[in-house]
C-alpha atoms as one frame of an Amber mdcrd trajectory, in Angstrom:
protein
  19.421   4.937  -7.182  16.648   7.490  -7.507  17.152   7.715 -11.276  17.193
   3.924 -11.579  13.987   3.643  -9.522  12.279   6.280 -11.670  13.442   4.488
 -14.815  11.984   1.186 -13.616   8.770   2.922 -12.535   8.444   4.487 -15.987
   8.951   1.104 -17.673   6.288  -0.499 -15.476   3.849   2.362 -16.132   4.327
   2.020 -19.899   3.926  -1.752 -19.745   0.688  -1.503 -17.770  -0.707   1.056
 -20.219  -0.083  -1.385 -23.095  -1.412  -4.488 -21.321  -5.180  -4.762 -20.847
  -4.937  -7.689 -18.413  -2.661  -5.696 -16.095  -5.136  -2.832 -16.204  -7.950
  -5.210 -15.252  -5.877  -6.633 -12.392  -5.300  -3.121 -11.068  -9.058  -2.649
 -10.644  -8.900  -5.168  -7.777  -8.506  -3.343  -4.451  -5.030  -3.817  -2.972
  -3.350  -4.508  -6.318  -1.163  -1.814  -7.812   1.323  -1.699 -10.649   3.894
  -3.972  -9.016   1.385  -6.662  -8.019  -0.425  -6.502 -11.361   2.755  -6.969
 -13.380   4.005  -9.697 -11.028   0.686 -11.571 -11.284   0.652 -11.263 -15.051
   4.256 -12.469 -15.296   3.501 -15.487 -13.095   0.131 -16.633 -14.425  -0.477
 -14.875 -17.756  -4.189 -14.971 -18.544  -4.780 -17.728 -15.920  -6.296 -20.112
 -18.464  -4.431 -23.009 -16.814  -6.713 -22.749 -13.753 -10.242 -24.169 -13.907
 -11.530 -21.720 -11.276 -10.280 -18.990  -8.930  -9.945 -21.455  -6.061  -7.268
 -23.380  -7.976  -5.284 -20.161  -8.383  -5.442 -19.403  -4.660  -4.394 -22.972
  -3.827  -1.519 -22.683  -6.317  -0.407 -19.454  -4.642  -0.576 -21.134  -1.242
  -3.014 -18.680   0.341  -5.899 -21.127   0.835  -5.934 -24.812   1.755  -6.671
 -27.464  -0.816 -10.178 -28.900  -0.697 -10.814 -32.609  -0.999 -14.233 -34.062
  -1.712 -15.588 -37.556  -2.226 -19.237 -38.419  -2.236 -21.021 -36.257   0.295
 -17.953 -35.431   2.371 -15.550 -32.632   1.782 -12.695 -31.486   3.929  -9.948
 -28.934   3.727  -6.352 -30.039   3.422  -3.373 -28.004   4.474  -1.901 -24.879
   2.973   1.051 -26.011   0.890   2.763 -22.639   0.305   4.237 -24.133  -2.863
   3.489 -21.249  -5.190   5.473 -18.155  -5.931   6.661 -16.907  -2.524   7.305
 -13.350  -3.742   3.873 -13.082  -5.305   2.158 -14.465  -2.209   4.019 -11.991
  -0.004   3.115  -9.056  -2.256  -0.579  -9.993  -2.313  -0.674 -10.363   1.458
   0.966  -6.945   1.882  -1.613  -5.429  -0.476  -4.443  -7.015   1.511  -3.005
  -5.761   4.803  -2.710  -2.255   3.426  -6.314  -2.398   2.264  -7.483  -3.555
   5.701  -5.663  -0.693   7.423  -7.244   1.868   5.068 -10.799   0.839   5.896
C-alpha cells in the first residue's frame, strides 16, 4: 500500500507541475495537490460559470440568490454539486482555520 500511495503521489506531483491551472489553484490557502487536481478535473478552467458565486452555488457551499427589482433574497443550499469536492474543500478550510 505504501508503494501504491507513493506511486499515486508521484503521478499527482508530475501532473501539477505540467498544469498551470492546478498550480494557480494551489496558491489558494487550504488547497493542496489533491484539492487542486480534483477541482481541475471537475470544473476545468471554470469558463462555464459567469462569476465565482455561480461556482460556489454549483458546489453547494453557498445558497442561491434570487433577485427581482429592488428585492433580493437567498434561497436554500442545494448541495447538488460534487459531494467529494465539497467535502475536500470544507476539510481544507477547517484545516486553515485551525492553523491560524
